[in-house]
Residue frames as a rotation matrix with the C-alpha (Angstrom) as fourth column:
UNK 1
0.816 -0.362 0.452 -8.27
0.206 -0.548 -0.811 -34.22
0.541 0.755 -0.372 12.98
UNK 2
0.146 -0.842 -0.519 -4.63
0.989 0.143 0.045 -33.76
0.036 -0.520 0.854 13.98
UNK 3
0.331 -0.072 -0.941 -3.25
0.410 -0.887 0.212 -30.40
-0.850 -0.456 -0.264 15.09
UNK 4
-0.681 -0.723 -0.115 -1.40
0.173 -0.311 0.935 -30.00
-0.712 0.617 0.336 11.79
UNK 5
-0.801 0.422 0.426 -4.60
0.491 0.054 0.869 -30.16
0.343 0.905 -0.251 9.76
UNK 6
-0.112 0.774 -0.623 -6.92
0.857 -0.242 -0.454 -28.25
-0.502 -0.585 -0.637 12.11
UNK 7
-0.518 0.037 0.854 -8.63
0.601 -0.694 0.395 -25.37
0.608 0.719 0.338 10.39
UNK 8
-0.524 0.294 -0.799 -9.86
0.609 -0.526 -0.593 -22.16
-0.595 -0.798 0.097 11.97
UNK 9
0.284 0.697 0.659 -12.71
0.941 -0.333 -0.054 -20.07
0.182 0.635 -0.750 10.64
UNK 10
-0.703 -0.503 -0.502 -11.61
0.533 -0.841 0.096 -16.51
-0.471 -0.200 0.859 9.93
UNK 11
0.366 0.824 0.433 -14.21
0.928 -0.357 -0.106 -13.82
0.067 0.441 -0.895 9.33
UNK 12
-0.406 -0.542 -0.735 -13.04
0.513 -0.801 0.308 -10.36
-0.756 -0.252 0.604 8.31
UNK 13
0.799 0.556 -0.228 -13.85
0.157 -0.560 -0.813 -7.47
-0.580 0.614 -0.535 6.05
UNK 14
-0.343 -0.892 0.293 -11.67
0.592 0.037 0.805 -7.40
-0.729 0.450 0.516 2.95
UNK 15
-0.977 -0.103 0.186 -11.96
0.209 -0.630 0.748 -4.38
0.040 0.769 0.637 0.68
UNK 16
-0.666 0.739 0.108 -15.35
-0.746 -0.652 -0.135 -3.58
-0.030 -0.170 0.985 2.18
UNK 17
0.209 0.717 -0.665 -16.79
-0.647 0.611 0.456 -7.09
0.733 0.336 0.591 1.82
UNK 18
0.254 -0.073 0.964 -17.30
-0.858 0.443 0.260 -9.56
-0.446 -0.894 0.050 4.66
UNK 19
0.158 -0.304 -0.940 -15.31
-0.646 0.688 -0.331 -12.69
0.747 0.659 -0.087 3.86
UNK 20
0.419 -0.011 0.908 -15.05
-0.792 0.485 0.371 -15.99
-0.444 -0.875 0.195 5.70
UNK 21
0.394 -0.339 -0.854 -12.81
-0.512 0.691 -0.511 -18.99
0.763 0.639 0.099 5.20
UNK 22
0.948 -0.175 0.264 -11.41
-0.119 0.574 0.810 -21.91
-0.294 -0.800 0.524 7.17
UNK 23
0.531 -0.836 -0.141 -7.63
-0.476 -0.156 -0.865 -21.81
0.701 0.527 -0.481 7.26
UNK 24
0.358 -0.537 -0.764 -4.77
0.735 0.666 -0.123 -23.68
0.575 -0.518 0.633 8.93
UNK 25
0.806 -0.016 -0.592 -3.38
0.491 -0.542 0.682 -21.86
-0.332 -0.840 -0.429 11.98
UNK 26
-0.060 -0.953 -0.295 -0.08
0.401 -0.294 0.868 -21.14
-0.914 -0.067 0.400 10.25
UNK 27
0.197 0.181 0.964 -1.53
0.977 -0.116 -0.178 -19.76
0.079 0.977 -0.200 6.99
UNK 28
-0.728 -0.525 -0.441 0.02
0.536 -0.837 0.110 -16.39
-0.427 -0.156 0.891 6.28
UNK 29
0.137 0.792 -0.595 -2.23
0.103 -0.608 -0.787 -13.46
-0.985 0.046 -0.165 5.48
UNK 30
-0.346 -0.333 -0.877 -0.50
-0.795 -0.394 0.462 -13.06
-0.499 0.857 -0.128 2.11
UNK 31
-0.997 -0.022 -0.075 -1.30
-0.057 0.863 0.503 -16.68
0.054 0.505 -0.861 1.20
UNK 32
-0.417 0.905 -0.079 -4.84
0.595 0.206 -0.777 -16.34
-0.687 -0.371 -0.624 2.57
UNK 33
0.094 0.434 -0.896 -5.48
-0.344 -0.831 -0.438 -13.28
-0.934 0.349 0.071 0.40
UNK 34
-0.452 -0.392 -0.802 -3.89
-0.864 -0.033 0.503 -14.75
-0.223 0.920 -0.324 -2.72
UNK 35
-0.934 -0.077 -0.350 -4.90
-0.203 0.918 0.342 -18.42
0.295 0.390 -0.872 -2.54
UNK 36
-0.678 0.718 -0.161 -8.04
0.647 0.478 -0.593 -18.54
-0.349 -0.506 -0.789 -0.42
UNK 37
0.128 0.768 -0.628 -9.64
0.279 -0.635 -0.720 -15.28
-0.952 -0.083 -0.295 -1.55
UNK 38
0.268 -0.048 0.962 -8.14
0.949 0.186 -0.255 -14.95
-0.166 0.981 0.096 -5.05
UNK 39
0.988 0.014 -0.156 -6.80
0.005 -0.999 -0.054 -11.44
-0.157 0.053 -0.986 -4.43
UNK 40
0.512 -0.828 0.230 -3.50
0.855 0.517 -0.041 -11.72
-0.085 0.218 0.972 -6.26
UNK 41
0.695 -0.242 0.677 -2.63
0.081 -0.909 -0.409 -8.01
0.714 0.339 -0.612 -6.14
UNK 42
0.744 -0.487 0.458 -0.76
-0.600 -0.184 0.779 -8.60
-0.295 -0.854 -0.429 -2.89
UNK 43
0.577 -0.611 -0.542 2.68
-0.320 0.441 -0.838 -9.71
0.751 0.657 0.059 -4.00
UNK 44
0.919 -0.363 0.151 5.08
0.013 0.411 0.911 -11.90
-0.393 -0.836 0.383 -2.06
UNK 45
0.644 -0.751 -0.146 8.74
-0.525 -0.294 -0.799 -11.02
0.557 0.591 -0.584 -2.51
UNK 46
-0.325 -0.939 0.107 11.20
-0.673 0.150 -0.724 -11.81
0.664 -0.308 -0.681 0.22
UNK 47
0.435 0.627 -0.646 8.85
0.093 0.683 0.725 -13.64
0.896 -0.375 0.239 2.62
UNK 48
-0.261 -0.576 -0.775 10.81
0.900 0.145 -0.411 -12.07
0.349 -0.804 0.481 5.50
UNK 49
0.622 0.622 -0.476 9.05
0.752 -0.645 0.140 -8.70
-0.220 -0.445 -0.868 5.82
UNK 50
-0.252 -0.853 -0.458 11.96
0.573 -0.513 0.640 -6.79
-0.780 -0.101 0.617 4.33
UNK 51
-0.818 -0.237 0.524 10.83
0.574 -0.285 0.767 -5.78
-0.032 0.929 0.370 0.84
UNK 52
-0.646 0.612 -0.456 7.33
-0.183 -0.705 -0.686 -4.44
-0.741 -0.359 0.567 1.54
UNK 53
-0.882 0.309 -0.357 5.76
-0.355 0.064 0.933 -5.91
0.311 0.949 0.053 -1.62
UNK 54
-0.531 0.672 -0.516 3.18
0.600 0.728 0.331 -7.73
0.598 -0.134 -0.790 0.53
UNK 55
-0.968 0.114 -0.225 2.07
0.106 -0.627 -0.772 -4.63
-0.229 -0.770 0.595 2.44
UNK 56
-0.238 0.954 0.184 -1.68
0.582 -0.012 0.813 -4.36
0.778 0.301 -0.552 3.03
UNK 57
-0.568 0.133 0.812 -3.73
-0.564 -0.782 -0.266 -2.19
0.599 -0.609 0.520 5.36
UNK 58
-0.387 0.423 -0.819 -4.96
0.687 0.725 0.050 -3.85
0.615 -0.544 -0.571 8.54
UNK 59
0.411 0.646 -0.643 -7.55
0.887 -0.446 0.119 -1.61
-0.209 -0.619 -0.757 10.18
UNK 60
0.987 0.070 0.143 -6.01
0.122 -0.908 -0.401 1.19
0.101 0.413 -0.905 8.12
UNK 61
0.508 -0.860 0.049 -2.41
-0.642 -0.340 0.687 0.58
-0.574 -0.380 -0.725 9.16
UNK 62
0.413 -0.407 -0.815 0.26
-0.742 0.369 -0.560 -0.88
0.529 0.836 -0.149 6.86
UNK 63
0.374 -0.330 0.866 1.37
-0.575 0.651 0.496 -4.41
-0.728 -0.684 0.054 7.78
UNK 64
-0.555 -0.589 -0.587 3.52
-0.830 0.436 0.346 -7.02
0.052 0.680 -0.731 6.10
UNK 65
0.509 0.860 0.019 1.07
-0.861 0.509 0.007 -9.76
-0.003 -0.020 1.000 5.15
UNK 66
0.315 -0.464 -0.828 3.94
-0.218 0.814 -0.539 -12.27
0.924 0.350 0.155 4.80
UNK 67
-0.790 -0.613 -0.021 4.60
-0.083 0.140 -0.987 -11.92
0.608 -0.778 -0.162 8.54
UNK 68
-0.518 0.707 0.482 0.98
-0.840 -0.312 -0.445 -11.95
-0.164 -0.635 0.755 9.70
UNK 69
-0.946 0.271 0.179 -1.01
0.276 0.961 0.005 -15.12
-0.171 0.054 -0.984 10.35
UNK 70
-0.608 0.776 0.168 -4.48
-0.053 -0.251 0.967 -15.07
0.792 0.579 0.194 8.83
UNK 71
0.030 0.660 -0.751 -6.05
0.804 0.431 0.410 -16.25
0.594 -0.616 -0.517 12.09
UNK 72
-0.540 -0.300 -0.786 -4.84
0.771 -0.551 -0.320 -13.06
-0.338 -0.779 0.529 13.81
UNK 73
-0.983 0.182 -0.017 -6.93
-0.172 -0.888 0.427 -10.83
0.063 0.423 0.904 11.52
UNK 74
-0.440 0.872 -0.215 -10.23
0.778 0.489 0.393 -12.50
0.448 0.006 -0.894 12.47
UNK 75
0.356 0.720 -0.596 -12.73
0.901 -0.434 0.014 -9.70
-0.248 -0.542 -0.803 13.13
UNK 76
-0.227 -0.531 -0.816 -10.57
0.227 -0.844 0.486 -7.02
-0.947 -0.075 0.312 11.53
UNK 77
0.879 0.462 -0.116 -10.61
0.041 -0.316 -0.948 -5.08
-0.475 0.829 -0.297 8.26
UNK 78
-0.213 -0.939 0.271 -8.03
0.458 0.149 0.876 -5.60
-0.863 0.311 0.398 5.53
UNK 79
0.815 0.335 -0.473 -7.58
-0.253 -0.528 -0.811 -3.39
-0.521 0.780 -0.346 2.48
UNK 80
0.027 -0.773 0.633 -5.48
0.681 0.478 0.555 -4.70
-0.732 0.416 0.540 -0.39
UNK 81
-0.838 -0.391 -0.381 -4.40
-0.012 -0.685 0.729 -2.89
-0.546 0.615 0.569 -3.51
UNK 82
-0.720 0.628 0.294 -7.61
0.567 0.290 0.771 -4.12
0.399 0.722 -0.566 -5.15
UNK 83
0.193 0.863 -0.467 -9.60
0.979 -0.137 0.152 -2.13
0.067 -0.487 -0.871 -2.58
UNK 84
-0.539 -0.504 -0.675 -7.89
0.595 -0.795 0.118 1.23
-0.596 -0.338 0.728 -3.01
UNK 85
-0.813 0.293 0.504 -10.01
0.342 -0.461 0.819 2.41
0.472 0.838 0.274 -5.93
UNK 86
-0.724 0.600 -0.340 -12.89
0.063 -0.434 -0.899 4.71
-0.687 -0.672 0.277 -5.05
UNK 87
0.298 0.943 -0.147 -16.20
-0.240 -0.075 -0.968 4.05
-0.924 0.324 0.204 -6.81
UNK 88
0.689 -0.039 0.723 -14.36
0.581 0.625 -0.521 2.27
-0.432 0.780 0.454 -9.60
UNK 89
0.841 -0.443 0.311 -11.98
-0.105 -0.698 -0.708 5.17
0.531 0.563 -0.634 -10.16
UNK 90
0.019 -0.911 -0.412 -8.28
0.654 0.323 -0.684 5.07
0.756 -0.257 0.602 -9.23
UNK 91
0.663 0.118 -0.739 -7.52
0.715 -0.394 0.578 6.52
-0.223 -0.911 -0.346 -5.82
UNK 92
0.925 -0.371 -0.083 -5.42
-0.379 -0.914 -0.144 9.70
-0.023 0.164 -0.986 -5.58
UNK 93
0.151 -0.916 0.371 -2.39
-0.507 0.251 0.825 7.53
-0.849 -0.313 -0.427 -4.77
UNK 94
0.111 -0.061 0.992 -3.00
0.639 0.768 -0.025 5.28
-0.761 0.637 0.124 -7.77
UNK 95
0.910 0.251 0.329 -3.44
0.413 -0.582 -0.701 8.36
0.016 0.774 -0.633 -9.96
UNK 96
0.713 -0.691 -0.115 -0.23
-0.593 -0.683 0.427 9.91
-0.374 -0.236 -0.897 -8.61
UNK 97
-0.066 -0.750 0.658 1.75
-0.072 0.662 0.746 6.77
-0.995 0.002 -0.097 -9.39
UNK 98
0.357 0.261 0.897 0.27
0.824 0.364 -0.434 6.64
-0.440 0.894 -0.084 -12.89
UNK 99
0.986 0.115 0.117 0.84
0.157 -0.874 -0.460 10.32
0.050 0.472 -0.880 -13.67
UNK 100
0.579 -0.812 0.075 4.40
-0.781 -0.526 0.335 10.36
-0.233 -0.253 -0.939 -12.32
UNK 101
0.493 -0.359 -0.792 5.45
-0.384 0.727 -0.569 6.95
0.781 0.585 0.221 -13.69
UNK 102
0.069 -0.420 0.905 6.07
-0.997 -0.058 0.050 5.70
0.031 -0.905 -0.423 -10.15
UNK 103
0.437 0.032 0.899 6.35
-0.247 0.965 0.086 2.11
-0.865 -0.260 0.429 -11.29
UNK 104
-0.329 -0.498 -0.802 8.18
-0.938 0.076 0.338 0.05
-0.107 0.864 -0.492 -13.84
UNK 105
-0.856 0.015 -0.517 7.84
-0.148 0.951 0.273 -3.70
0.495 0.310 -0.811 -13.53
UNK 106
-0.019 0.946 0.323 5.04
-0.644 -0.259 0.720 -3.22
0.765 -0.194 0.614 -10.98
UNK 107
-0.073 -0.001 -0.997 6.01
0.417 0.908 -0.031 -5.98
0.906 -0.418 -0.066 -8.57
UNK 108
-0.762 -0.313 -0.567 6.60
0.637 -0.210 -0.741 -3.62
0.113 -0.926 0.360 -5.64
UNK 109
-0.745 0.409 0.528 3.78
-0.125 -0.862 0.492 -1.24
0.656 0.300 0.693 -6.56
UNK 110
0.275 0.924 -0.265 0.93
0.251 0.197 0.948 -2.75
0.928 -0.327 -0.178 -4.46
UNK 111
0.147 -0.301 -0.942 3.03
0.984 0.137 0.109 -2.40
0.096 -0.944 0.316 -1.31
UNK 112
-0.881 -0.472 0.030 4.01
0.471 -0.882 -0.028 1.18
0.040 -0.011 0.999 -2.15
UNK 113
-0.448 0.786 0.426 0.38
-0.047 -0.497 0.867 2.08
0.893 0.369 0.259 -2.89
UNK 114
0.484 0.633 -0.604 -0.87
0.554 0.312 0.772 0.72
0.677 -0.708 -0.199 0.44
UNK 115
-0.193 -0.659 -0.727 1.99
0.975 -0.212 -0.067 2.34
-0.110 -0.722 0.684 2.36
UNK 116
-0.932 -0.195 0.306 1.46
0.270 -0.936 0.226 5.72
0.243 0.293 0.925 0.67
UNK 117
-0.083 0.981 0.175 -2.31
0.190 -0.156 0.969 5.55
0.978 0.114 -0.173 1.20
UNK 118
0.525 0.238 -0.817 -1.93
0.810 0.154 0.566 5.20
0.260 -0.959 -0.112 4.97
UNK 119
-0.471 -0.808 -0.354 0.88
0.863 -0.505 0.005 7.75
-0.183 -0.304 0.935 5.08
UNK 120
-0.845 0.132 0.518 -1.09
0.156 -0.866 0.474 10.45
0.511 0.482 0.712 3.25
UNK 121
0.282 0.940 -0.194 -4.17
0.469 0.041 0.882 9.80
0.837 -0.340 -0.430 5.37
UNK 122
0.531 -0.143 -0.835 -2.08
0.838 -0.062 0.543 10.73
-0.130 -0.988 0.087 8.43
UNK 123
-0.213 -0.678 -0.704 0.11
0.322 -0.729 0.604 13.35
-0.922 -0.098 0.374 6.75
UNK 124
0.576 0.612 0.542 -1.74
0.672 0.023 -0.740 15.01
-0.465 0.790 -0.398 3.85
UNK 125
0.948 -0.296 0.119 0.94
-0.173 -0.791 -0.587 17.65
0.268 0.536 -0.801 3.23
UNK 126
0.743 -0.667 -0.054 4.30
0.509 0.510 0.693 15.91
-0.435 -0.542 0.719 3.65
UNK 127
0.462 -0.739 -0.491 7.76
-0.727 -0.633 0.268 17.30
-0.509 0.233 -0.829 3.15
UNK 128
0.378 -0.436 -0.817 10.30
-0.682 0.466 -0.564 15.56
0.626 0.770 -0.122 0.94
UNK 129
-0.674 -0.712 0.195 12.01
-0.634 0.422 -0.648 14.08
0.379 -0.561 -0.736 3.99
UNK 130
-0.274 0.667 0.693 8.72
-0.705 0.351 -0.617 12.75
-0.655 -0.657 0.373 5.38
UNK 131
0.722 0.502 -0.476 7.88
-0.690 0.468 -0.552 11.04
-0.054 0.727 0.684 2.07
UNK 132
-0.019 -0.834 -0.551 11.34
-0.642 0.433 -0.633 9.51
0.766 0.342 -0.544 1.90
UNK 133
-0.768 -0.237 0.595 10.99
-0.637 0.378 -0.672 8.19
-0.066 -0.895 -0.441 5.45
UNK 134
0.121 0.939 0.321 7.47
-0.791 0.287 -0.541 6.85
-0.600 -0.189 0.777 4.75
UNK 135
0.854 0.248 -0.457 8.52
-0.506 0.596 -0.623 4.74
0.118 0.764 0.635 1.77
UNK 136
-0.060 -0.997 0.054 11.92
-0.981 0.048 -0.190 3.71
0.187 -0.064 -0.980 3.13
UNK 137
-0.292 -0.015 0.956 10.55
-0.557 0.816 -0.157 0.33
-0.778 -0.578 -0.247 4.21
UNK 138
0.759 0.536 0.369 9.55
0.033 0.535 -0.844 -0.62
-0.650 0.653 0.389 0.66
UNK 139
-0.320 -0.947 0.027 12.13
-0.037 0.041 0.998 -1.79
-0.947 0.319 -0.048 -1.84
UNK 140
0.884 0.456 -0.103 12.11
-0.113 -0.005 -0.994 -1.20
-0.454 0.890 0.047 -5.59
UNK 141
0.039 -0.915 0.401 14.78
0.437 0.377 0.817 -2.60
-0.899 0.144 0.415 -7.86
UNK 142
0.062 0.080 0.995 13.68
0.996 0.062 -0.067 -0.71
-0.067 0.995 -0.076 -11.00
UNK 143
0.694 0.533 0.484 12.84
0.643 -0.762 -0.082 2.95
0.325 0.368 -0.871 -10.50
UNK 144
-0.471 -0.863 0.181 15.56
0.628 -0.472 -0.619 4.56
0.620 -0.178 0.764 -8.43
UNK 145
-0.274 0.485 -0.831 12.76
0.937 -0.060 -0.344 5.99
-0.217 -0.873 -0.437 -6.22
UNK 146
-0.950 -0.112 -0.292 12.65
0.093 -0.992 0.079 9.54
-0.299 0.048 0.953 -7.65
UNK 147
-0.653 0.755 -0.056 9.39
-0.318 -0.207 0.925 8.94
0.687 0.622 0.375 -9.51
UNK 148
-0.137 0.585 -0.800 7.94
0.763 0.577 0.292 7.12
0.632 -0.570 -0.525 -6.51
UNK 149
-0.568 -0.131 -0.813 8.68
0.712 -0.573 -0.406 10.14
-0.413 -0.809 0.419 -4.32
UNK 150
-0.955 0.251 -0.156 7.17
-0.296 -0.821 0.489 12.46
-0.005 0.513 0.858 -6.94
UNK 151
-0.478 0.809 -0.341 4.13
0.140 0.453 0.880 10.16
0.867 0.373 -0.330 -7.17
UNK 152
-0.236 0.373 -0.897 3.47
0.966 0.191 -0.174 10.41
0.106 -0.908 -0.405 -3.42
UNK 153
-0.768 -0.064 -0.637 3.69
0.224 -0.959 -0.173 14.21
-0.600 -0.276 0.751 -3.60
UNK 154
-0.858 0.489 -0.157 1.39
-0.340 -0.312 0.887 14.22
0.385 0.815 0.434 -6.63
UNK 155
-0.327 0.754 -0.569 -1.08
0.625 0.625 0.469 12.02
0.709 -0.202 -0.675 -4.76
UNK 156
-0.431 0.123 -0.894 -1.06
0.795 -0.416 -0.441 14.52
-0.427 -0.901 0.081 -1.88
UNK 157
-0.917 0.070 -0.392 -1.73
-0.219 -0.910 0.351 17.28
-0.333 0.408 0.850 -4.38
UNK 158
-0.657 0.712 -0.248 -4.63
-0.037 0.298 0.954 15.33
0.753 0.636 -0.170 -5.94
UNK 159
-0.267 0.542 -0.797 -6.10
0.921 0.386 -0.047 14.66
0.282 -0.746 -0.603 -2.49
UNK 160
-0.648 -0.023 -0.761 -5.86
0.416 -0.848 -0.329 18.37
-0.638 -0.530 0.559 -1.65
UNK 161
-0.925 0.308 -0.220 -7.58
-0.361 -0.538 0.762 19.30
0.116 0.785 0.609 -4.93
UNK 162
-0.443 0.797 -0.409 -10.41
0.209 0.536 0.818 16.85
0.872 0.277 -0.405 -4.37
UNK 163
-0.023 0.416 -0.909 -10.91
0.986 0.162 0.048 17.90
0.167 -0.895 -0.414 -0.75
UNK 164
0.653 0.340 0.676 -10.54
0.380 -0.920 0.096 21.62
0.655 0.194 -0.730 -1.32
UNK 165
0.704 -0.495 -0.509 -7.47
0.490 -0.180 0.853 21.94
-0.514 -0.850 0.116 0.90
UNK 166
0.665 -0.567 -0.485 -4.49
-0.682 -0.727 -0.085 24.14
-0.305 0.387 -0.870 0.11
UNK 167
0.685 -0.480 -0.548 -1.73
-0.227 0.574 -0.787 22.56
0.692 0.663 0.284 -1.92
UNK 168
0.876 -0.400 -0.269 0.70
0.448 0.474 0.758 20.51
-0.176 -0.785 0.594 0.18
UNK 169
0.618 -0.762 -0.192 4.12
-0.740 -0.647 0.184 22.02
-0.264 0.028 -0.964 0.82
UNK 170
-0.089 -0.801 0.592 7.10
-0.393 0.575 0.718 20.24
-0.915 -0.169 -0.366 -0.60
UNK 171
0.552 0.299 0.778 5.63
0.482 0.647 -0.590 19.04
-0.680 0.701 0.213 -3.91
UNK 172
0.902 -0.184 0.391 7.97
0.331 -0.288 -0.898 19.60
0.278 0.940 -0.199 -6.79
UNK 173
0.704 -0.667 0.244 11.00
-0.709 -0.677 0.195 20.43
0.035 -0.310 -0.950 -4.69
UNK 174
0.822 -0.423 0.380 12.73
0.277 0.881 0.382 17.09
-0.497 -0.209 0.842 -5.05
UNK 175
0.120 -0.891 0.438 16.36
0.990 0.138 0.010 17.79
-0.069 0.433 0.899 -5.77
UNK 176
-0.135 -0.157 -0.978 15.70
0.399 -0.912 0.092 21.51
-0.907 -0.378 0.186 -5.43
UNK 177
-0.721 -0.189 0.667 14.98
0.690 -0.105 0.716 21.86
-0.066 0.976 0.206 -9.15
UNK 178
0.266 0.913 0.309 11.66
0.886 -0.358 0.295 23.62
0.380 0.196 -0.904 -8.62
UNK 179
0.555 -0.111 -0.825 13.40
0.538 -0.709 0.457 26.20
-0.635 -0.697 -0.333 -6.48
UNK 180
-0.508 -0.802 -0.314 15.61
0.154 -0.443 0.883 27.07
-0.847 0.400 0.349 -9.46
UNK 181
-0.065 0.583 -0.810 12.68
-0.773 -0.542 -0.329 27.37
-0.631 0.605 0.487 -11.86
UNK 182
-0.701 -0.212 -0.681 13.12
-0.641 0.607 0.470 23.90
0.314 0.766 -0.561 -13.37
UNK 183
0.460 0.848 -0.263 11.00
-0.660 0.525 0.538 20.78
0.594 -0.074 0.801 -13.21
UNK 184
-0.122 -0.443 0.888 11.52
-0.911 0.405 0.077 18.33
-0.394 -0.800 -0.453 -10.39
């Protein structure tokens, strides 16, 4: 077998399930997930790591799967958008995006969902500025971002409700409307 056709066995946990496949050394994680494992929720946009549509969680941290070789994730855990649901129910982040209409065409949504999931795990009560900074690496051409920002705050609120924590600060203050008695 020539070097160009050599395949490497990759064993990893994807969405809680041990998966194994033989892949070429230069197979991207995004292509591995979509073509080898049939997990098409991970979208490929720019193929340069700029847009964030391909974001997945690698050992809980957001990574651009279009910039990551599949062979480098051998022995690790990957969570895709398909793995965010909890016991068949939408995760708090998925619920927040649904309730706040944080998507339109949906192409960028899987990347935003994975990014927001990791962000809220580390910062369960974010300010407006922190949310803006967290999602700044993901591009959306449809929404104008306001509903995405509201969705992340709503997800934090849902997480707080389900975990019995106090309500996060900052929710509903986008644009200062809530401070003036209006809806954000």
